[in-house]
N, C-alpha and C positions, 0 to 999 in steps of 0.2 A: 083400752089400750090407745095409747099417742098414736098416730098416723103419720107414716116416715114423712118429715120435711127436710130440708136444708137445714144445717144448725144453725142456731141463731144464738148470738151472743147479746148480753142484757151485762147493761151499762150501768150505773147511778154515779149521774155527775152532780155535785157543790160549787156554785162560788158565793153565796150568799148576798147579794146583791138584792135588796130593798128600799126601794124609793120611796122615803118619807117615811119609814118605821121608827118606831121611837125603840127606849133601849129596851123594855120589856117585851116587844114582840120579836127583836133583832135577836134576844137572849134563848127567846121560845124557839126561834127557828135553829139557833146554834145547838140548843138541846134537841129539836128531834132529829136534826140532821145523825147525832150520836144512836138515839133509837133507831132509826131508818137503816144504819152503818149494818148495826148487827142481825136486822129481820131479813135484808137482802142477802146478806153472807147463806141464814138459814135456810133460805131458798134458791140458793147457789147462781148467782150473779156471777160475772164473770170476773168483775174489778167497781171498787170505788173510786173516782175520781175527784179532785178538787183543783181550783186553780188559782190563779195569784192575779193581781193590778193594783195599783197604788192611786193614792188622789184621785178616788171617785164617791163623789158626792153621794152616792147611793148605797154605801157601803160594802163594796166590791171587796172582798177578800184580797186582804194584805200579808197574811202570815199564815200559807200552808201548812207549813212544817207542824206547828202545832194542830192543826185538826189535823193531818194525817196521823200525828201520834195520839192523839183523840181516839181515833177510828181503829188505831191496831191495838187501844186497850181495850176498846168494846166488841175486837171479834178475835179471829184467834186463824182464819185459814185464808181469804177473801184476799188478792191483791189491790194493793191500792197505789193509787198513780197522781204523781205532782205533774198537773201538766197545764202551764208550765212553770218552770222555776227561772226566775228571771235573775242570773247569775251574778251580773254587774251590780244588783243592789245591795249584796252582804258583803261583810269583810270575811275572806275565805277561809281563814284559817279558824274564827270562831262556826261559819257553817259546816266547814269540815268537821270539828268537834258535835256538831247538832245531829248532821245526818246519820254518824257514826253511832252516835248511840241510840238514834229514833232506831237505825239497821238493826242493832242486837234488841232491841222494845218490840219490834213487829218478827223479827226472824227473817228477816230479808225480804218482807213483801213489801216495801214501799221502794218505787222504783222512778225516775223523775226525768222529762223531758226538758234539758237545758235550753233557755231563748233568750234572747237579746231585749225580746219586748220593743213597743214601735211607738211609746207615747214619751218624748219628751218631758212631760211633767212629771213624769215618774223620776228621770233622772235628776231632774231637779230638784224634786223634794227630798232628794238621798243626798246632795251634792256631788253626782257624780258627772262624768264628763261624757257628753254625749257623741261627738267626735271619733273619740277613739275606742268606742264601744267593741267593735270588732277585734280587736288585737287584745282587747283588755279581757274579755271574756274566753280568748283562748288561752289568756295566759293563768285566769281563774282555774280554769278545767285542769292546765295542768298541776296547778297548787293542792288542788284536791286530788288528783291522783297522786301526787307525793306525799301528801299529808296522810295518805289512809295506809302506807306501807309501812307506815310507825316508826321508818329511819329518822333521824334528823337530816334538816336540810338547810340551804339559805334561803329566805325570805326578807325582801324589804329588809336588805344591811345586818340583817340577824341569824340565827341559829335557832329553830324552832323545832317541835318535835311533837306530834299528835298522838295522844292515849286517848282513851282504848283504840286501836283499829277496830275496824267494821266487822260484824259477822259476817257478812259476805266479802268472799273473796275473787277480784283483788277489791271491792267496794261497794256498793251500791249500785246499781244499774242505770246507767245514762243514756238519752239517748238526745241526738241534738236536733232540733226542729227550726221549723222555717218556711216561707215560703220565697225561695227567692234562689238565684242561683247560686249567689253568696254563700246562702247555709248548705247547701247541697255540697257545695266543694269544702266548706269548711267541718263538716262533717266527714268527709272521706278523710283530709288531709290528717285531722284530729284520732282519726280510726273508730270512730262511734257511729251505732246504729244510725239511723236517719227517719225523724218522724216529719214529713211536708203536712203543711196546713190544709192543704185540699187533696182531693184527687188530683195528680201532674205526672203522666209518666216521661213528660219530657225531664224533669226534675229529677226522677227515682232514675231516668236511664245517665244523666249525667252524674247522681252520686257514683253510680256503680263502675262509671269510665273513669271518673276521679280517684276512686278506690284501688282500682286495678292499675292505674298510672302510679299510684303509689306504694305498688309492690305486695298488695292484701287482695286476698278476695270480699265483696262488698258485705257489708252487717248488713241487718233485717231492716228492714223498709217495714213502719208502720203509717196507713194512709186511711183518709177514712172511704167508705163505699164509694163508689158514683153513683150519684142522681138520687142517693137516699137520703131521708130526715135530718137532722143532726140532732132536734131534741122531740125527744113521743112521750104523749101522754095518754091515759085510757081511760074513758069516761063510759057509764052505762049510758048516759045522755051527750055526746059530743056536743050539740046545739046548746044547750044547758050550761055546759062550760065553757063555752065559748062565750056567752053573753056575759057568764059571771065573773068569767074569770080570764078572760081573754085580754084587757089593759095589762095586765102582771104578764103576760108571754110579747106583749109588745114592746114595753118598757125594758124588758132585756134586749131586744134585739136593736131599738134605738139607741140604746146606752152602747150597743158594740159600733152600728155603723156612725157614733158621734165622736168615735174615736178613731177612724179609716183615715189615713193619710193618703195624700194625694200617692197615684201612681202604686199604690199596695197591690196587691196579688189578691185575688178573689179567695175568699176563706167557705169551708164549708160550712161554719155557722151563719155565714153573714146573707141577711132578709133587709131589702132595702124599703118595706112596708112601713105606711105610716098612718096607716088606720086597721082595726083589727081586721077587716072585711078581706083587706089587700093580702093580710098574713094570712088566712085562711084559704086563700088561692095562691100563694107563695109553694106551702108545701115545705118551706125550712122548717117549721113549728109547728106537728100537726096534733091532732085529737082524736081518738079511734075508739071505736064500741072493742070490748073485747073479740069480736064474731072477727071483723074488719082488720083488727091486728092480726088476729090467728090466720087469717086468709093469705094476708098482705108475706106473710113470714111464712107457710108451707109454699107459696108463690117463689120464693127466691126475692120478692122484692122489697123485707125487713132483713138485711143478713143481721146487722147491727140494730138493736133497741137502745139507744142512750135517752136514758129518762134523767128528768132536771125537777126533780120534785120540791126545792123552794125556787124556782124559778120566779125571776122577779116579784119574790117575797110571796109568792102563793100561801093560804092562809093552810090551816095543818087540813084542815076538813077537805078540800080538792085533791092536798099533797098525796095524803093515805088511801084516800079512796082508789088517786090512781094507780099507786105503787103496790096498793091489795089485787086490785084487778089484773094487774102484769103478774104479780107473783102468784097467785091462788088462783086465776080462771085462766090465764094466755098460758102462761111457762108451761101447766103442766101440760097442754093439749101439745106441746112441742117438740117433747122431749127432753 
């Protein structure tokens, strides 16, 4: 019988970053992710997560909604989170239609963390204004919410009506995400639950204060656990994994660090390592044996296990080994 331990949640995240991958390799990663989505659902994972970025030479996922739809088609129960959806890079009426249809396809299982993004290159690619991004995202959220009522409304000088309305009432579940005071205030002003990028009691307190100032009780806040690793992998021989595949994990970390803007807040996933050795010591990306993972979860040190099966273009063999050890060895021991 599994021993009593603190509740541990399991999440599988995909962003499809794969530096140098050819077409066949990239397609294999996409196809593999669909198989793995069904597999982790069958083993009781709490969520599947997909991320979004644009103008990235390593192929970082620019289109999370089609992937979320594919995950929904291969599964039937597991929640699917799009985190984050860079709302300003979309035409909001068409997006409202796509999200409403996906809401039906998934039975309301797809949730979204809406964000501004932080890379001017992404706005330039899509011809979107950077300076007005804050007011633009607020306006776009309002358009989505109006569109999902199914009633006609005025938009951009014309009367529009979006049908079908979503399966979920009043619409797909939206968080507002970000790591700044402006993000906390915006979430409160819009009446949305808040998803800060990192553990921040200050931002949570500001969000709650601002909600009450607007005459409403604070909404849900979801934030990463304090001090825990952001990306967790499992291997029978962690040293061998690091030696053979550590460069994939390093490519993921250095890719994010290259995008960091001056003055940006610390993110839960940030790792400034420049070598695999530094990364092993930093503890943001960890590779654990099944026994180590079980012990750390039972101690309460690992309350959230977010695994990243295609991290930096990980090949199929270590990707599946890690996932199967987590699902078939670690998870049953934790109940």
